[in-house]
Each structure stands twice: as C-alpha cells, then as structure tokens.
C-alpha positions, 0 to 999 in steps of 0.5 A, spaced: 245 271 929 251 270 924 247 275 919 246 280 925 254 280 927 255 281 919 251 287 919 254 290 925 261 289 922 259 292 916 256 298 919 263 299 923 267 298 917 262 303 914 263 308 920 270 307 920 271 309 912 266 316 914 271 318 919 278 316 915 275 320 909 273 326 913 279 326 917 283 326 910 279 332 907 281 336 913 288 334 913 288 337 906 285 343 908 290 344 914 294 350 913 300 352 916 305 359 917 310 359 912 317 358 913 321 364 914 327 365 909 334 364 910 339 367 905 344 361 901 351 361 901 355 360 895 357 352 894 364 353 895 370 353 900 368 358 905 374 364 905 373 365 913 374 358 914 381 358 919 386 353 918 385 347 923 388 340 924 383 335 920 379 330 925 381 323 924 374 321 924 371 324 918 363 324 916 361 317 917 354 313 916 353 310 923 346 310 923 340 311 918 333 311 921 326 313 918 319 314 919 314 315 914 307 316 913 301 318 908 304 325 908 311 325 910 318 321 910 323 323 916 330 320 916 336 321 921 343 321 919 348 321 925 355 323 924 360 320 928 366 324 931 365 330 927 365 337 929 360 341 928 361 347 923 354 351 922 358 354 915 360 348 912 353 345 913 350 351 910 354 350 904 353 343 903 346 343 904 345 349 899 350 345 894 345 339 895 339 343 894 343 345 887 344 338 885 337 336 887 333 341 885 326 337 886 328 338 893 326 346 892 319 344 889 313 346 892 306 344 892 301 349 890 293 348 889 290 350 882 283 350 883 281 343 886 288 340 884 295 340 887 301 341 883 308 340 884 312 345 881 319 349 881 320 353 887 322 359 882 314 359 880 312 357 887 315 363 890 313 368 884 306 365 885 306 366 892 309 372 893 314 369 897 320 371 893 327 368 893 327 368 901 322 363 901 325 357 898 329 354 903 327 353 910 331 355 915 335 350 919 332 348 926 337 347 931 336 343 938 341 343 943 341 336 948 342 338 955 344 332 959 340 332 966 346 328 969 342 322 970 343 319 963 349 319 958 350 324 953 348 319 948 341 317 951 340 324 951 341 324 944 338 319 942 331 321 945 332 328 942 332 325 935 326 321 936 322 327 939 325 331 932 323 325 928 316 324 931 315 332 930 316 332 923 312 326 922 306 329 926 306 336 922 304 335 914 307 339 909 302 345 908 301 348 901 306 353 898 311 350 903 318 347 900 317 340 900 324 339 905 325 340 912 332 340 916 333 339 923 340 339 927 340 335 933 347 337 937 350 337 944 351 343 947 356 348 945 360 346 952 360 339 950 366 336 946 368 338 939 368 332 937 361 329 939 356 327 934 351 331 931 344 328 928 341 331 921 334 330 921 331 331 914 324 331 912 321 330 905 314 330 903 312 324 900 310 326 893 318 327 892 321 321 895 321 316 890 324 320 885 330 323 889 333 317 894 334 319 901 341 315 900 343 319 894 342 326 898 346 324 904 352 321 900 352 328 896 352 332 902 357 327 906 362 328 900 361 335 900 363 336 908 368 331 907 372 335 901 370 342 905 373 339 911 379 336 908 380 343 904 380 339 898 379 345 893 379 341 887 374 336 890 369 342 892 370 345 885 369 338 881 362 337 885 360 344 884 361 343 876 357 337 877 350 338 873 343 338 877 340 331 878 338 329 870 333 324 872 326 327 873 322 331 868 318 337 869 314 336 875 308 339 872 308 333 867 310 327 872 305 329 878 298 327 875 292 332 878 291 330 885 284 333 888 280 332 893 275 328 890 281 323 887 284 323 893 277 320 897 276 316 891 284 313 892 282 312 900 276 308 899 279 304 893 285 302 898 280 301 904 275 297 900 281 292 898 284 292 904 278 291 909 271 290 905 273 284 900 277 280 906 270 280 909 266 278 903 270 272 901 270 270 908 263 270 909 260 270 902 261 263 898 263 265 890 263 261 884 269 258 881 273 263 876 274 261 869 281 263 869 287 264 875 287 270 879 294 273 876 295 271 869 300 271 864 300 279 862 300 281 855 305 286 851 302 292 851 303 300 849 309 303 854 305 309 853 299 307 856 301 303 861 307 304 866 306 298 871 310 291 868 308 285 871 313 279 870 310 272 871 314 267 873 312 259 875 316 254 879 315 247 877 311 242 882 318 239 884 322 246 885 316 249 889 316 243 894 323 243 895 322 251 896 317 249 901 321 244 905 327 248 905 323 254 908 321 250 913 328 247 915 331 254 915 325 256 919 324 262 914 317 263 909 317 263 902 315 271 902 322 272 906 326 268 901 323 272 895 325 278 899 332 276 900 333 273 893 330 280 891 336 283 896 341 278 894 340 279 886 341 287 887 347 285 891 350 280 886 349 286 880 352 291 884 358 287 886 359 285 879 359 293 876 358 299 880 352 302 879 352 310 882 346 314 881 350 318 876 351 311 872 348 310 864 343 305 864 338 304 859 331 306 860 325 307 856 325 314 854 317 316 853 317 321 858 318 329 856 323 330 856 326 323 855 329 320 861 336 317 858 339 314 864 337 309 869 339 307 876 340 300 880 338 301 887 333 299 892 328 300 898 327 296 903 319 296 906 318 293 912 325 290 912 331 292 916 338 291 912 345 291 915 350 292 910 356 292 914 356 284 913 355 279 907 350 273 910 349 267 907 342 266 903 338 263 908 341 267 914 339 273 910 332 270 909 331 269 916 333 275 918 328 278 913 322 274 916 324 277 923 325 284 920 318 283 916 314 280 922 317 285 927 315 291 922 308 288 922 306 286 929 307 292 933 305 297 927 299 294 926 300 294 918 296 291 913 298 284 912 299 280 906 292 277 905 292 270 902 286 269 897 283 262 895 283 263 887 277 259 887 273 264 891 273 270 886 268 272 882 270 273 875 266 281 875 272 282 880 278 279 877 280 286 873 280 290 879 284 284 883 289 283 879 291 290 881 290 289 888 298 289 890 297 297 889 293 297 895 298 293 900 304 294 904 310 292 898 315 288 902 320 291 897 322 297 893 326 296 887 328 303 885 333 306 880 332 313 882 338 314 887 342 307 888 347 307 894 353 302 894 353 296 898 359 293 902 361 286 898 365 282 903 366 281 911 372 286 912 370 292 916 368 299 911 373 304 910 373 310 915 370 314 910 364 310 909 363 307 915 357 302 917 350 305 916 344 301 917 337 302 913 331 302 917 324 303 913 318 303 917 312 303 913 306 305 917 299 304 912 300 303 905 305 306 900 304 308 893 310 312 889 308 318 884 306 312 879 304 306 884 309 301 888 316 301 885 316 293 886 311 288 889 310 281 889 304 276 889 305 269 890 299 263 888 299 256 889 296 253 883 296 246 883 302 244 887 306 250 883 308 257 885 306 262 881 310 269 882 308 275 879 312 281 880 310 289 879 316 294 877 314 301 875 316 304 869 320 309 867 323 307 874 325 300 872 325 299 865 323 292 862 330 289 861 333 291 868 326 288 871 327 281 866 334 281 869 332 282 876 326 277 876 331 271 873 336 272 878 331 271 883 328 265 880 335 262 880 336 263 887 330 260 889 331 254 885 338 253 887 339 256 894 
C-alpha cells in the first residue's frame, strides 16, 4: 500500500513537471505588440514652466511596495502632497534613463539564445529606430464612485496596475522598463497624492536597485520643483551608472534548453529530493553537508561560501534566547544581517556612488562597490530603530506572513545523516534553488534612518516590501542566502555571497558582525 501511494506521488510530480515545462516554453515563445515610441525631453529645467509658489510638502517616499514573479518585478512609489506636472515627470524619467542606461536595454533572441543588449543596438536590429527606446507613460485616472474614500479608490487602482504589470511578461525586443502613473481625476485637489508604478524585467533588477532609481527620480523632481538650476545642472552633469559591464558579457546565454534544465533542477531539488529523503533510507555520509570551502580562483567561481561555527555553549544559549524571545534562529540570523548593514551604514554613509573595493575581474573591471540590502520575504519599516530582539520577532512574523499565504518553498531541514555521498556535490549548491530569506546587494544602496526622531520632510517615511513568489535567482545566483545545520550540538552557519556584487572583504566583515550579534545579543 505504501509503495502504491509512493508511485502515485511520483506520477503526480512528473505530471506537474511536464505541465510546468510546457508552460515555460509557451511563455518564452509568447510575443506581444511593441510599445509605440515617445520622444524624450531634454533633462534640464523646462523653459515653459510658469513661476509658482512651491508646495510645502515635497516629494516623499511614503510607501514602497513590490510584487515580483519569474519574469517581472513591479514597484509602486507614492508621492504625498505633490502637485502633478507631466513635463517635470517626463524630464525626471529621461534623466533616470540617462543615469541608468541598463533600463534602456532590450532582450533579443539570436538563434536559440537570449541576450540583453543596449537599446541602440536593439533598435537598430529591430528596425524600431530611436522612437522605440522608451515606452510611453501609461496614465490611469481614479474616478471615485461616491461610496468610498479617494484613498481607498487609489489603493485599489494601484493594485490593479500592479497586477496588470505582474501578469504581463516582457516580450522579446521590448524595453525592459515600464512606467505607469495612477492619479486622481483632473478635478481633484492639486495637492493630491499620485503613484508611480515601475516594472522591470527580472534580468536587470539585481543590477539596478529600485531604491537607487527612485532616489534619483525624487532628487531630480525636487530640484525642478525648487527651480534650483545649480542642483539640476549638477545632476545632469553626473556620469551614467558605472557599475554594470557590457550587458552581452554579463548575461550568460539562456536558451530554452538551458531554461528547461534550470526549471527541472530547481523543481527536482525542491520536491523530488524531500520525497526521497522521507521514504528512502540512505547511508551515513563520510563528511558534513556543507564543509569548509577551500580557496579557489575568483575567475572560475563567482559564488563565495563563508562558513562560521558557534560553540556548543553559544549554540545552546542562542537557542534558549530565541525561545525566550518567541522567535526563531532563522529570524535571528536575518535580524543580525539587517542590523549589521544598519550599523555599517550608521558608521559611515555609503551611497550607491561611494567608492569601495571590489574584485575587478570583469571586463571592463568594476572599480566600485556599494553597501546595501534587499530583504526577501520580509517587511522592514525603516522609520524607527528597534532593539535586536524586537527586530528578530518582527522578522519571524514577516517571514511567516510572507510564506504562509503565498505557498512559497519553505526552507527544508535536511538530516545530514540521510544523504548519499554521491548527492553531496549537488546538495552543497542547494540554496541556489530555494527562497532566499535576504539578499545583500552592493548594487544600489539606500540610506536608512538611524534614530527614533521623525525623518526630514525631504526624505519621509518609506517601507520596503518584498513579496517573493517562487524561487529567486539573480544573473549569477542569489546575492545572499544562508544555511543552518546542527552538527554535534554546534550550529554550523554557511552564508553565500555572489561576486562581483559582494567582495570577499565585505562578506567577511558582514558575517563577523552577524556572529558577534548572535553571540552577544
């Protein structure tokens, strides 16, 4: 009977894999009409702007929400109490496209391979010309029905736009960036809020952090609104984002065969392997699951594994403290990682344009590095500075809230004694196919408030929310993920960082601070 049930389960898994693979192939083969082009305005102060009194409230990061899937990552930014000016918005978006040229890129298919290329090359190859570089800004007006408040109608409209972008994959040869505007009707108060919804293709999101784009957009709008010619001139004179090498060299070939292999590998690790470990007895391995990594050639391997081990006493104390504080070890590690970045930014300001060391083994070499963070499956409110265990409890709640309703792949606890020796080399890369609980990215840092006082009016409160549907990988794998194994009463923590996004020095410093927080908090 047990064998029959196991056979039925295996057949169901195989059927699900077949449906998923066929759906993936059809999704890649899907094409959509091209966007109609729109001309770009010069990125300086529009000459036809009439003099008017500046609004008391400037552009503020009030709410920042995201929705991401296997193809798209959608972000929404709300500007509070800022009169909408279409000319200023176009000028600011044109400035952002100049500063972040990766947003002008296109995905082209050459034979069976997909390539991310510059917009000029894409336009020339596709015959679209310069007018096809940037899609038009879609504007959606909100018409209250009289039964609900304008804020409620705005919220529903923004969610509809988010879902539309999320469900609409980018077609081949389209720009990898979309912009939508949600605003009240023209008859509403001129100081009413408006929302920007920006959608990125997944191939560029880890290369250009959304907060860097939004910060640059907000700075430019603020300078235009103040009529500050010097500030606008300084922003116009700033060089383009220097951190990405030529895209054709950074993005590996990704044809349908490669994608199918990747999907099967991830699904196999996520579903088939736990079934095997549950029902098939396996012999004891000769060595632990994740041994200490050995030094290797940085050109041959871009992922760096950093291994730390807590003593039996520290492991027991941490476990008891987590139980006392009503949280988990996973949440405590995430909280320590957040706090480590927070403290590093508090000691010195690291903006996305700050100089920092990185291994220059790309062509051309990358000579800048950044300190920043993305949080996967976690909601972080940066308007206050909580204590460590308060943050750990918040991380536990947010991770649970993100996992439960979305049916994400849970971090799977594997009994080390139940693994075949032959499986160990592949299992050591297992975090690459799992939901990463936190990403550390040096490409696009943003400043965090470091005290309990109210933020300045020019910055405002913002909340970063990352809802992850399915597994996540960047261009070169997860930028950060962690694995925790208990061996002989000791907690063995293995953390993975991806170079060149995070250098060895930055990763070592970050891990050391995480361990210190876990030992002393």
